[in-house]
Residue, then its C-alpha position, 0 to 999 in steps of 0.5 A: m499499499l502506498c502512503h502519501v503524506i499531505r501537509t498543505d492544501s497544494q499537495l492535496s490538490l496536486l495528489l487529486a490531479s495526479a490520481r485522476k490523470e493516472r486513471g485516464w480520466t479528464q476533469t469532466d469525467f471525474a466531475r461527473r463521478l463526483g456530481v460536480s461541474q468540470q469548473l469546480v474540479s479544475g478549481i480544486e486542482r488548481n487550489v483556488n476553490c474551497t470544497t466541503a469536507s464531504r465532498l473531499l472525502c467522496a473525491l478521495r473514495i472515487l479515486g480509491f483513497q483511504m484517509t488515515l490521520t496521525l496525530q503529531s506531538e506538540k513538538q512536531g506540530a505546526s500552525c496552519a499559517e505554517n502549513t498553508e501556502e499563500r495563494 
């Protein structure tokens, strides 16, 4: 099983786009499976649109991912400002 460590929204956007392309799906194909517009998928992949947690979890399931969260110690933790890239 392959493991991806995601620490920023940009990394998540890139992972979603890469997984979609690996399956040979267009943004329109993926949008149809997700029940949204192609424009929304494009925005998510370019990291310019916010989406709901429910929709994000659905997108990950459609692409075959299972989310596992690991709690870091306080020493290792960082604030959101340190983990989120400026848009």
